[in-house]
N, C-alpha and C positions, 0 to 999 in steps of 0.2 A: 378470840378467833381473829385472824388477820383478814383486813379488807383487802380484796383483790385489786390490783393495780391494773390500770388500763394501758400501761406502757407497751405491753405485748400486743394490744388490739390494733392500733394505728392501721386501720383498713386501707388497702390500696385499690378499693372498688373504683373511686373516681378516676383514678389513673388507668385502670384496666379498661373502663369504659371509653376513655379518650383513646387509648392505644388501638382498640378495636375500631374505632370510628377513623382514625388517621389513616391506618393501613389496610382496612378492609373495605371500607365504603368509598366510592368515588364522589367527588364533590358534586353538590346538587345545586340546581338553579337557585340564585338569591330569591328569598321571599320578601315581599315589602311589608307584609302585615306581621305585627307582634302582638302578643296578648300578655295579660297579667295572669299568672298562674298563683292561686291562693291555697295553700297547704294549712288548713286549719289543724290538723293533727301534729304538725310540726311547727307550727306558729310562724309562718313566714308567707311573705308575697314576693314575686319576682316576675320581671318583664323578660320574655324570650320569644323567639320565633314562634309563631301560631301553630306550626307543624310539629313542635317539640312533643316527644312521647315521655310519658310517666311510667316508672316501674317500681316494683317493690320486691325485695329479696331479702331472704335470711342470709346472715353472714355468720359463720361458725369460726370459732378459735378455741384456745385453752380455757377460756372463761365461760364459754357457753354460746348460745346463739343470739344474735342481735339483728334488729330489723334495719335495713338500709332502704330508704326511700329515696328516689331520685327522679330528675328530669332532664332530659337530654335533648338539645336541638341544634340544628345547623343552619347557616346562612351563608351561601357560597361555600367557601373553604374554612369559615370560622366556625368553631364548635363551642356550645355552651353547655355546661353541666353544673347542676346544682343537687348536693345529695345531704341526707340528714341521716346520721348513724345514732340510735339510741341505744346506750349502754345500759345494762341491768342496774338496778337501783342501789345495789350495795358497791358498786364499782367506785374506787377513789380515784379520781383523776389528779394528775401532776399538771397543773395548768400550763406553765411554761413549757415542760417537757412535751406535753401533747401538741401544742401549736406548732413547735418546731419540728417535731417528729412527723407530723402529718404534711407540713410543707416539703421536708427532707425526703419523706418517702415518695411523695408525688414526683418531685425532681428526679429521683432516682430511677422511677419507672418509666420516665420519658427521657431518660438520659440528658438532663438538662443541668445547667450550671446557673447559680443565683445571680441576678442582675441588680435586685433591689429588694428589700424586705423591711416592713415597717410594723412594729408592735404597737398596738392602741387599744382603745376601749370602743366598742361598737354597741351603741344603746346600753352601756353599762355592762357589757360582758367583754370578757377578754377576747381579742382578736389579732390577727397577723394578716396582713396584705403582702404580696409578693409578686415579683416578676423575673422570669427565667427564660433561657433560651438553650437550645440545643444544636449540635453540629449540623442537622439537617435543615437548619434555617428556621425552625418553629420557634416562635415566642409565645410564652405561656403567662397569663395574669391570673391571679386567684386570690382567694380569702377563706381563711379557717376562722370559725367563730365557735367557742365554748359557751354553751347556754344550758345551765342545770346539767342533766346527765346526758346531753347530747352534743355531737359535734356536727355543725352545718357547714358543709363544704360548698363554697361559691367558687368553684374551680374551673380550669380547663377550658379557657379561651384561648384559641391557639390560632396563628397566622404566620405567614411568611412576609418578610419586608421590615422596612423600617416604620412604616406608618399603620398604626392600629386602626382596624375598621371602626367606626363610629358606635357600631353595636355593642362593642366591648364596654365602653363607659356607660351606654344604656343598661346593659345587664348588670354590671357591678353596683352602678348607683341606684338602681331600683329595688334592691333587696331591702326589706324591712321586716321587722316583726309585727305581726297582727295585734298581738297583746303585748303590755310592757314585759320585757324578757327578765328572767331571774337568773343571775349569773350562777 
């Protein structure tokens, strides 16, 4: 029996959340307080604006239904999203293909072009950081990490202008696994 490939899965949910937030929600007043969100089921913690909202939704495709857990917050005009998509246990992942496809599909959804990309190991797991921009003046920074049968998206920080708000580094640098990760 052939093991299903995840190449068709490459979910655009984080990009969809970002697009909805960018174009449907007005900018909110900057919040000074941040908090650490610990997601034991997805094995990570991350710091985000304290007003961030958590959601969990099923995502369906040709291979079945998968669970997408996410947290989305906003501070001023900067948006922060982290999500975890759990694939079915029998799904075989093409590591390099998944990293690149998730980055590229995100950029396609927000009509951005790549500014920088860095492939590395994050706590022993394959990871890809990237920076992109679009013609509307938004700049995006993000990370995709493959861990076990899950893809963790630490994506969708967006801002206009040449100076990244300090919260972007706080958000990206605060991400960590709660327990040692198994690639």
